[in-house]
C-alpha positions in Angstrom: 0.0 0.0 0.0 1.2 3.5 -0.7 -0.9 5.2 2.1 1.7 4.6 4.8 1.8 7.4 7.4 5.3 8.7 8.3 6.5 10.6 11.3 6.6 14.3 10.9 3.7 14.6 8.5 0.4 16.1 9.6 -2.1 13.5 10.4 -5.1 13.6 8.0 -8.0 15.0 10.0 -10.5 12.3 11.0 -14.0 12.6 12.4 -15.8 9.3 13.1 -18.2 7.7 15.5 -17.2 5.2 18.2 -19.1 1.9 18.8 -21.1 3.8 21.4 -22.0 6.6 19.0 -19.7 9.3 20.4 -18.1 11.6 17.9 -14.3 11.2 17.8 -12.0 13.8 16.2 -8.3 13.1 15.5 -6.2 15.1 16.2 -7.7 16.6 19.4 -6.4 19.9 20.6 -4.7 19.7 23.9 -4.3 15.9 23.9 -2.0 13.3 22.4 -3.8 10.5 20.6 -2.5 6.9 20.4 -4.5 5.5 17.5 -4.2 1.7 17.4 -5.3 -0.6 14.6 -6.1 -4.1 15.8 -7.6 -7.1 14.1 -11.2 -8.3 14.8 -13.7 -8.4 17.6 -12.8 -11.2 19.9 -9.2 -11.6 18.6 -7.5 -13.4 21.5 -4.1 -11.7 20.7 -5.6 -8.2 20.5 -7.7 -8.7 23.7 -4.6 -9.9 25.6 -2.7 -6.9 24.5 -5.5 -4.4 25.1 -6.0 -5.6 28.7 -2.6 -3.9 29.5 -4.1 -0.6 28.1 -7.3 -1.1 30.1 -5.3 -1.7 33.3 -3.1 1.4 32.8 -5.7 3.6 31.2 -5.6 6.2 34.1 -1.8 6.4 33.8 -2.1 7.2 30.1 -5.0 9.7 30.6 -3.0 11.4 33.4 -0.2 11.9 30.9 -2.6 13.5 28.4 -2.8 10.5 26.1 -6.1 9.4 24.6 -6.5 5.9 23.4 -8.5 5.2 20.3 -8.6 1.6 19.0 -9.9 0.5 15.6 -11.0 -3.0 14.6 -12.1 -4.4 11.3 -15.4 -5.5 12.8 -18.9 -4.0 13.0 -20.1 -2.1 16.1 -22.5 -4.9 16.9 -19.7 -7.4 16.8 -17.4 -5.2 18.9 -19.9 -4.3 21.7 -19.8 -7.7 23.5 -16.0 -7.8 23.4 -14.7 -4.2 23.6 -17.9 -2.4 24.7 -16.7 -1.9 28.3 -13.2 -0.6 27.5 -12.5 2.8 29.1 -11.4 4.3 25.8 -12.9 4.8 22.4 -13.3 1.9 20.0 -14.1 2.3 16.3 -15.6 -0.4 14.1 -14.4 -0.4 10.5 -15.9 -3.5 8.9 -15.2 -2.3 5.4 -11.5 -1.6 6.3 -11.8 1.9 4.9 -9.5 3.4 7.6 -7.1 0.5 7.3 -6.7 1.3 3.6 -6.6 5.0 4.2 -3.7 4.7 6.6 -1.8 1.8 4.9 -2.6 -0.9 7.5 -2.2 -4.2 5.7 -2.9 -7.9 6.0 -0.4 -10.8 5.7 -0.4 -14.5 6.2 2.6 -13.8 8.5 0.1 -12.2 11.0 -0.6 -15.7 12.2 2.3 -17.8 10.9 5.1 -15.7 12.4 6.3 -17.7 15.5 6.6 -14.5 17.5 2.8 -14.3 17.6 2.3 -17.9 18.7 2.9 -17.3 22.4 0.5 -14.4 22.6 -2.1 -16.4 20.7 -1.7 -19.3 23.1 -1.9 -17.1 26.2 -4.9 -15.2 24.7 -6.8 -18.4 23.9 -6.1 -19.9 27.3 -7.1 -16.8 29.2 -10.2 -17.2 31.5 -13.1 -15.2 30.4 -11.8 -14.7 26.9 -14.2 -13.8 24.1 -15.6 -16.9 22.4 -15.2 -16.8 18.6 -18.1 -18.0 16.4 -17.0 -18.7 12.9 -14.6 -16.8 10.7 -14.3 -13.1 11.9 -15.3 -10.3 9.6 -12.3 -9.3 7.6 -10.5 -12.6 8.3 -7.7 -13.3 10.7 -4.7 -12.0 8.7 -4.9 -8.3 9.7 -1.7 -6.7 11.0 -1.6 -4.2 13.8 -0.5 -0.6 13.6 0.2 2.3 16.0 0.2 6.0 15.5 1.1 8.6 18.1 -0.4 12.0 17.1 0.5 15.3 18.8 -2.2 17.7 19.9 -1.2 20.0 16.9 -1.8 17.1 14.5 1.8 16.2 13.8 2.5 12.5 13.5 5.1 11.9 16.2 5.7 8.1 15.8 4.4 5.2 13.7 4.7 1.5 13.9 3.3 -1.0 11.3 3.3 -4.5 12.7 4.7 -7.5 10.9 2.8 -10.1 12.8 -0.3 -10.3 15.1 1.5 -9.4 18.3 3.8 -6.7 16.9 2.6 -3.5 18.5 3.6 -0.9 21.1 3.2 -1.6 24.8 1.9 1.0 27.2 5.5 1.7 28.2 6.4 2.3 24.6 3.5 4.8 24.2 4.4 6.6 27.4 8.1 6.8 26.4 7.4 8.1 22.9 5.0 10.8 24.2 7.4 11.8 27.0 10.3 12.1 24.6 8.3 14.2 22.2 7.1 16.5 25.0 10.7 16.9 26.2 11.9 17.8 22.7 9.1 20.3 22.3 10.2 22.2 25.5 13.8 22.5 24.3 
């Protein structure tokens, strides 16, 4: 895809509704935005990863970072799985945002051995979402992360190469802290 976002460019303005119907604007004046692209509703790898963001949501919010997570599933599919998350979740079943921002699919999403441990832990987790059939958009989606400054500049970008290749909470905090420190100099 030729739509890859790169650090330093202005983030293309985005106005969209969350799975709860709230209007989301990116960028948002006065707040950093960590825009995540994940796979599908009920994805055991994604849900394992996002639990760390749920657990540390207050820490991110206290540092002025807003979490927004996109899945290639419908709102109806997402509500039972991600409906209680303390941050905004976007359903994109037609993958329009994925195409717009260069987020791809690959067979390596699931075949890369680096994703296997997270897949196993996610599938063995108590209370994990139960999958029913092939998810909308398939299982080959790759993750992506974008850190967007309050002024709309793209501070950092990561396009994953397998299903568990994404930033941790510590990565997001460090990238935002480093950017804030540079802006003070």
